[in-house]
N, C-alpha and C positions, 0 to 999 in steps of 0.2 A: 612533506606531509601526504602526497597523495598515495604513496605505497603502503602507508601504514595499516590501513584496514585489510587489504589483502594478506599482509603479513600476520596480523593478529589471527585472521581466519585460517591461515596455514597452521599456526601452532595449535589453534582450537581443533581443527578438523583432523590432524594428524595424530592426535592424542599426544600434544606437547612434545613432539619430535623437533627440538631446536635446531637440528642439523638440517632441516629442510627449509631453506630460506624463500623459496618460489613457490607461487601457486601452482605452476604446471607440475610440480613434484606431488600433488596430492593424488593419492590412488584413487582410480574409478572416476576421475574427472574428465568429462566429455570436452570438446573443444569449445562448444557453446557456453557450458559452465565455467570453463576458464576464462573466457572473454567477460562474461558477468562479474566474476571475482576481481579480474583485474581492473575493471572499469567502476568497481564499488557499485554496481547494480544489484544490491543484496536481496531485495525482494525478488527479483528475477532469478537470482541464484538459487533462492530457497525453492521457488516454483520448479526449476529444473531439476533439483535435487529430489523433490517429491515425485516428479515424473520418472526419476530413475529409481524410485523406492528407496532413496537414501535419507530416510526419515531423521536419524540422529543429526546428519549433517545439516539438513534444513532447519531443525530446532537450534543448532549451534549458531547458524547465520543469523536466524531471527533474533537470537539472544543479543548479538552484537549489535543488529538493527536497532532493537528496542533500546539499547544503551545510547545509541547515537541520537535517536529521535527524543530521548529524555534530557539531552544535553542542551546547553545555550547555542543557539544558532549563530553563525557568523554573518548572516544577512536576514533582515526582514522586509519582505516586500509585501505591501498592501495589494490584495487581489480583487479586482473589481469583478470580473465575470459577469454572468447572467442571473446568478442566485440572489437570494434575499438576505442571506447571512453575511456577517463581517468575517472576511477570510483573509489569510496571509499565506504567503508562500515563503517557507523558511529552508534556508541554505546552511547545512552543517559543513564541518570539515570533511575533506575528501569528495565534496560535491555532491552528497547525498542530500535530497530534498525531501520535505514533508509539507502536505497542505493542511493548515490549521483552521479550524472553524471556532469562532468564539461563542461560549456558553451564553445562551439567552439572547442572541441576535435573531433567532427564529423562535417565536413563542410556541409555534405548533411542532416544532421539531427538536426536542431536548438533545443534547449531545450524546446521552446514554443509550440512545436508539443506534447510532453509528457504532458504538462499542459491542451492544449486544448483537447486531448484524454480523459483525466480524467474527464474535465468538461462536455464533451458530454456524457460520460459514466453515469455521475451524473445526468445530465438532463433528459436523457432517461430512468433513474432508471433501467440500466441492471446490474450494480454493478459487473463488470467484473475486474476493476483495484482498485489498493489501493490508498489512499489519496496521492496527488501529489502537491507539491508546489515549487516555485522558491525562493531561499535564497542565501546570501553570507556565505562563509565558511571560517573560519580562520584555516589554516593549521599549523601543529606543527613547520614548517620552518619559520614561521612569516609571510608568504605570505597570501593573501586572494583571493579566486576565487568565481566567480559566477556559479551558477548551479541549477539543478532541484533534488529534493529529493523525493522519494517515500518510503512509510512504507515497511519495509522488512518482508515478511511472512516466518518465519523460518521453520515451520512444513509443508513442501510441497516438491513435486518432479516435475522436467520437464517432458513434455511428452517424450522426449528422454530417460530420466532415467527409465521410466516405460515401455519403448519400443513400445510405440503407434506409428503408421505410421503417417508421417508428412502430407500426402496427405488425411488423414481421420480426418476431425475436426467436432466438435460438431456445429450443426445448429446455436446455438446462437453466437458462435466465428465467424462463416462465416458471419452472419448478421452484426455483430459489425464491423468486418474489412472492410466490403463493406461501412458501414456508414462513417467511418474515412479514407478509401482509404488506408489501410495498405498493403504495398507490401512485408512486411518481416516477415510473420507469420510463421516462421519455427518451428520444434518442440523443439527448445530450449527456446522458449519464450511464451509458454503457460504452465501452470502449474496446478497440482491437489493436493488439500490439504490433508494431511495425516489423519486428524480426521474426515472430512466429505466427502471426494472424490468429493469435489465441485471445479469447474474450476475456475481459474483466469487468467489474462493476464498481461504479462510484456513487457517492451521494445517497446516504441511507437515513437523513434524518426524518423522512416520512414513512418510515417502517412501522409496523406493528399498529396499523390503522385497519381494523378489522371490517371490512365491508364486502358486500356481495360483488362488487365490481373492481377489486383491486388488481386484477391482472388485465 
């Protein structure tokens, strides 16, 4: 099963050329993009495609990723963490993971804020957040909950883990938080990717709180 997603992506991104069975045959693919696709690191592959100005390819990758995140996971793990919400780490076929927040577990942070933040990020083409969508999740106990799921970037560390100062943030992050009126950008919810040292942002259930001190 591990090779099925790269195979699907090969067909999608080559314009349904069924004679090209390997990811390495995709025209215009860099070595880094090839690695992301072969390891099913699909959000990273989409980000890399955007950097290469291959926007149609990025859209195709995100379409596949959305379908995966909407499917039933093969493993559901309760995630404690430091936050106040009820969270789960979901693992899907091919090892893709998503971070799921249960609706209503934070009365001050409705899940629609996470989705709205992602949509604004996407609209402005800042690309600081991973794909986000609202879905229903069937839990192992037979119950069903509604929530928001984001693609989980595995190879990354928080600013806190890296010892970065919480009051010294990159300009792009300050700009983005100003746009979405984020009042909760502490050093545990912005991260640096291990392989590229690029920034991305997480945890946006406290956005759109318009206050003079939100930066």
